[in-house]
C-alpha positions as CSV (number, residue, x, y, z in Angstrom):
1,X,205.8,-81.5,-53.8
2,X,207.6,-78.2,-53.4
3,X,205.4,-75.1,-53.5
4,X,207.5,-72.5,-55.1
5,X,205.0,-69.7,-54.4
6,X,205.4,-70.3,-50.7
7,X,209.2,-70.0,-50.9
8,X,208.9,-66.9,-53.1
9,X,206.7,-65.2,-50.4
10,X,209.1,-66.3,-47.7
11,X,212.1,-64.9,-49.6
12,X,210.3,-61.6,-50.3
13,X,209.3,-61.1,-46.6
14,X,212.8,-61.9,-45.5
15,X,214.3,-59.4,-47.9
16,X,211.8,-56.7,-47.2
17,X,211.6,-57.3,-43.5
18,X,207.9,-56.4,-43.6
19,X,204.7,-58.2,-44.4
20,X,203.3,-54.9,-45.8
21,X,206.2,-54.2,-48.1
22,X,206.3,-57.8,-49.3
23,X,202.6,-57.7,-50.1
24,X,203.1,-54.5,-52.1
25,X,206.0,-56.0,-54.1
26,X,204.1,-59.3,-54.7
27,X,200.8,-57.5,-55.5
28,X,198.9,-59.6,-53.1
29,X,197.1,-58.8,-49.8
30,X,199.0,-58.7,-46.5
31,X,196.7,-61.5,-45.0
32,X,197.7,-63.6,-48.0
33,X,201.4,-63.1,-47.3
34,X,200.9,-63.9,-43.6
35,X,198.9,-67.0,-44.5
36,X,201.6,-68.2,-46.9
37,X,204.3,-67.8,-44.3
38,X,202.2,-69.7,-41.7
39,X,201.6,-72.5,-44.3
40,X,205.3,-72.8,-45.0
41,X,206.1,-72.8,-41.3
42,X,203.6,-75.6,-40.8
43,X,205.0,-77.7,-43.6
44,X,208.6,-77.3,-42.3
45,X,207.6,-77.7,-38.7
46,X,209.7,-74.7,-37.5
47,X,209.0,-70.9,-37.1
48,X,210.7,-68.9,-39.7
49,X,210.2,-65.3,-38.5
50,X,210.0,-63.4,-35.3
51,X,207.9,-60.2,-35.1
52,X,209.8,-57.2,-33.6
53,X,209.2,-53.5,-33.5
54,X,211.5,-53.3,-36.5
55,X,209.5,-55.7,-38.5
56,X,209.9,-59.4,-39.5
57,X,213.2,-60.9,-38.5
58,X,214.4,-64.4,-39.5
59,X,214.6,-67.1,-36.8
60,X,217.5,-69.6,-36.7
61,X,215.5,-71.9,-38.9
62,X,214.6,-69.1,-41.3
63,X,218.3,-68.1,-41.6
64,X,219.2,-71.7,-42.3
65,X,217.0,-72.0,-45.4
66,X,217.2,-68.3,-46.6
67,X,220.4,-68.7,-48.6
68,X,219.3,-72.0,-50.2
69,X,216.0,-70.4,-51.2
70,X,217.7,-67.3,-52.5
71,X,220.1,-69.4,-54.6
72,X,217.3,-71.5,-55.9
73,X,215.2,-68.5,-57.0
74,X,218.3,-67.0,-58.6
75,X,218.8,-70.1,-60.6
76,X,215.2,-70.0,-61.8
77,X,215.5,-66.4,-62.8
78,X,218.7,-67.2,-64.7
79,X,216.9,-69.9,-66.6
80,X,214.1,-67.5,-67.5
81,X,216.6,-64.9,-68.5
82,X,218.3,-67.4,-70.7
83,X,215.1,-68.2,-72.5
84,X,214.5,-64.5,-73.1
85,X,218.0,-64.0,-74.4
86,X,217.5,-66.8,-76.9
87,X,214.7,-64.8,-78.4
88,X,217.1,-61.8,-78.7
89,X,214.1,-59.5,-78.4
90,X,214.8,-56.3,-76.5
91,X,211.3,-55.5,-75.3
92,X,209.9,-54.3,-71.9
93,X,210.8,-51.5,-69.6
94,X,214.1,-50.4,-68.1
95,X,213.7,-48.6,-64.7
96,X,216.5,-46.1,-64.3
97,X,217.4,-44.3,-61.1
98,X,219.6,-41.2,-61.0
99,X,219.8,-37.6,-59.8
100,X,218.1,-34.9,-61.9
101,X,221.5,-33.6,-62.9
102,X,222.7,-37.0,-64.1
103,X,219.6,-37.4,-66.1
104,X,219.7,-33.9,-67.6
105,X,223.5,-33.5,-68.3
106,X,224.7,-37.1,-68.8
107,X,222.0,-39.6,-69.4
108,X,219.4,-37.9,-71.7
109,X,221.3,-38.4,-74.9
110,X,222.2,-42.0,-74.2
111,X,218.6,-42.9,-73.3
112,X,217.4,-41.3,-76.6
113,X,220.0,-43.2,-78.6
114,X,219.0,-46.5,-77.0
115,X,215.3,-45.7,-77.6
116,X,216.0,-45.2,-81.3
117,X,217.9,-48.4,-81.6
118,X,215.3,-50.4,-79.6
119,X,211.9,-48.7,-80.2
120,X,210.0,-51.5,-78.4
121,X,211.7,-50.7,-75.1
122,X,210.1,-48.3,-72.6
123,X,211.8,-46.3,-69.8
124,X,210.7,-45.4,-66.3
125,X,213.0,-42.6,-65.0
126,X,213.2,-42.4,-61.2
127,X,214.8,-39.2,-59.9
128,X,216.3,-38.9,-56.5
129,X,219.6,-38.2,-54.7
130,X,222.3,-40.8,-55.1
131,X,221.8,-42.3,-51.6
132,X,218.0,-42.5,-52.1
133,X,218.5,-44.0,-55.5
134,X,220.7,-46.8,-54.0
135,X,217.9,-47.4,-51.5
136,X,215.4,-47.7,-54.3
137,X,217.7,-50.1,-56.2
138,X,218.0,-52.4,-53.1
139,X,214.2,-52.3,-52.6
140,X,213.7,-53.4,-56.2
141,X,212.1,-50.2,-57.3
142,X,214.6,-49.6,-60.1
143,X,216.7,-51.9,-62.3
144,X,219.9,-49.9,-62.6
145,X,221.2,-46.8,-60.9
146,X,223.6,-44.1,-62.0
147,X,225.1,-42.6,-58.9
148,X,227.7,-40.1,-57.9
149,X,230.9,-41.7,-56.6
150,X,232.6,-42.3,-54.2
151,X,229.9,-44.5,-52.5
152,X,230.4,-47.6,-50.4
153,X,227.6,-50.1,-50.2
154,X,228.2,-53.8,-49.9
155,X,224.6,-54.6,-50.8
156,X,224.9,-53.5,-54.5
157,X,227.3,-54.2,-57.3
158,X,229.2,-51.3,-58.8
159,X,230.6,-51.1,-62.3
160,X,233.5,-48.9,-63.2
161,X,232.9,-45.1,-63.5
162,X,231.3,-44.2,-66.8
163,X,231.8,-40.5,-66.5
164,X,234.3,-38.3,-64.7
165,X,233.2,-35.1,-63.0
166,X,235.6,-32.2,-62.6
167,X,234.5,-30.1,-59.6
168,X,235.4,-26.4,-60.1
169,X,234.6,-23.0,-58.6
170,X,232.7,-20.7,-60.9
171,X,231.7,-17.0,-60.6
172,X,229.9,-14.4,-62.5
173,X,231.1,-11.1,-63.8
174,X,230.8,-9.5,-60.4
175,X,234.0,-11.3,-59.4
176,X,235.8,-10.5,-62.7
177,X,239.0,-9.6,-60.7
178,X,239.5,-13.3,-60.3
179,X,239.6,-14.1,-64.0
180,X,242.9,-15.6,-65.3
181,X,244.2,-15.9,-61.8
182,X,245.0,-18.9,-59.6
183,X,243.7,-18.5,-56.1
184,X,245.0,-20.4,-53.1
185,X,242.2,-22.8,-52.2
186,X,242.0,-21.5,-48.6
187,X,241.5,-18.0,-49.9
188,X,238.2,-19.0,-51.5
189,X,236.5,-18.5,-48.1
190,X,237.1,-14.8,-48.4
191,X,234.3,-14.7,-50.9
192,X,230.6,-15.6,-50.5
193,X,230.3,-19.3,-51.2
194,X,227.5,-21.3,-52.8
195,X,227.7,-25.0,-52.0
196,X,225.4,-28.0,-52.6
197,X,223.6,-29.2,-49.5
198,X,225.3,-31.5,-46.9
199,X,223.4,-34.7,-47.5
200,X,224.9,-35.2,-51.0
201,X,227.8,-37.3,-52.2
202,X,229.3,-34.2,-53.9
203,X,229.4,-32.2,-50.7
204,X,230.8,-35.1,-48.6
205,X,233.6,-35.6,-51.2
206,X,234.4,-31.9,-51.1
207,X,234.4,-31.8,-47.3
208,X,236.7,-34.9,-47.1
209,X,239.2,-33.3,-49.5
210,X,239.2,-30.0,-47.6
211,X,239.6,-31.8,-44.3
212,X,242.7,-33.5,-45.7
213,X,244.2,-30.1,-46.3
214,X,242.9,-28.7,-42.9
215,X,240.8,-26.2,-44.8
216,X,237.3,-25.3,-43.7
217,X,234.8,-23.6,-46.1
218,X,231.5,-22.4,-44.7
219,X,228.8,-21.8,-47.3
220,X,226.9,-18.5,-47.3
221,X,224.1,-20.3,-49.3
222,X,223.4,-24.0,-49.4
223,X,221.3,-25.2,-52.4
224,X,219.5,-28.4,-53.2
225,X,220.4,-28.6,-56.9
226,X,223.0,-27.5,-59.3
227,X,220.8,-25.5,-61.7
228,X,219.7,-23.2,-58.9
229,X,223.3,-22.7,-57.8
230,X,224.3,-21.7,-61.3
231,X,221.5,-19.2,-61.5
232,X,222.6,-17.6,-58.2
233,X,226.2,-17.6,-59.4
234,X,225.3,-15.9,-62.7
235,X,223.4,-13.2,-60.6
236,X,226.6,-12.6,-58.5
237,X,225.3,-14.1,-55.3
238,X,228.7,-15.8,-54.7
239,X,231.2,-18.3,-56.0
240,X,229.7,-21.7,-56.6
241,X,231.4,-25.2,-56.6
242,X,229.9,-27.3,-59.3
243,X,231.0,-30.0,-61.8
244,X,232.4,-28.4,-65.0
245,X,230.3,-30.9,-67.0
246,X,227.1,-29.3,-65.5
247,X,227.9,-25.7,-66.5
248,X,229.4,-26.0,-70.0
249,X,226.6,-23.8,-71.4
250,X,227.1,-20.9,-68.9
251,X,230.9,-21.1,-69.4
252,X,230.5,-21.0,-73.2
253,X,228.2,-18.0,-73.1
254,X,230.5,-16.1,-70.8
255,X,227.9,-15.9,-68.0
256,X,230.3,-17.7,-65.7
257,X,234.0,-18.2,-65.6
258,X,236.2,-20.8,-63.8
259,X,238.0,-19.6,-60.7
260,X,241.2,-21.7,-60.8
261,X,242.5,-22.8,-57.4
262,X,245.7,-24.3,-56.1
263,X,245.3,-27.1,-55.4
264,X,242.5,-28.0,-57.8
265,X,239.7,-30.1,-56.6
266,X,239.9,-33.9,-57.2
267,X,238.1,-35.6,-60.0
268,X,235.0,-37.6,-59.1
269,X,233.0,-40.1,-61.0
270,X,229.5,-41.4,-61.9
271,X,229.1,-45.1,-61.8
272,X,226.6,-47.8,-62.6
273,X,225.1,-49.7,-59.7
274,X,223.2,-53.0,-60.0
275,X,221.4,-55.2,-57.5
276,X,223.8,-57.7,-55.9
277,X,223.2,-61.4,-56.6
278,X,220.3,-60.6,-58.9
279,X,220.6,-61.7,-62.6
280,X,220.2,-58.9,-65.1
281,X,217.4,-59.5,-67.7
282,X,218.3,-59.4,-71.4
283,X,217.0,-55.9,-71.9
284,X,219.1,-54.5,-69.1
285,X,222.2,-56.2,-70.3
286,X,221.6,-54.7,-73.7
287,X,221.1,-51.2,-72.2
288,X,224.3,-51.4,-70.2
289,X,226.3,-52.8,-73.1
290,X,225.0,-50.1,-75.4
291,X,225.7,-47.5,-72.8
292,X,229.3,-48.6,-72.1
293,X,230.3,-49.4,-75.7
294,X,232.3,-46.1,-76.0
295,X,233.7,-46.0,-72.5
């Protein structure tokens, strides 16, 4: 008789590439994981993993059965999700990954609305950079991710952008001579520049656009988050490059103004990312449907 638990352990070790990580995900001890793998190998009569300095790697035999095991577990999860959907009860917890800025400026209102509509649902909010958030999604540490685009990752499934971000340059009153003017983009480097740090999607997108125009902008100050950049810009530390959607309050109060450039910076997006080949439970489908209903 097939022992589903053994195959579940095998699948988790193969996906995690580590006995330790698999044990943490399955909430069992590492020796128990190792024993289950050995038991399955004994039943099948072939080794399934090879230990390397990088972790656990599938053997030829392991690779042969991995896809079938993955498909079988997926079918079982679909069946369970179907039963849950029949009950039409949105209960449980949605684990959401996003950057601090996306949570603060874009997601907060939507999460609050969904919470009012489905009071039995809980939320776990996991804040990190977009690249780190995608890593957590692939590791199964969050259910859905909202990430800055463009991003290419064949291991996750992206839905269409749900917001557009308009990157602009902003300055405080110290640079009032630039108000109501259009500045050639290459001339922006004549002023102190505040840019987000290099390891972000926003900075890479800006650099790619500038490179296409053979323009190089060197920041005087690199910051790790938008809020700090805006504070520095208000204080006159330089001209910042930030999504307009993240500085509406400062613009409305007159603390900052937009420095228009020619050409203007391209529009970016924020998209939804989901695990690839993993069925979405009912509660997550409801959340995404609720969230995208007005897109």
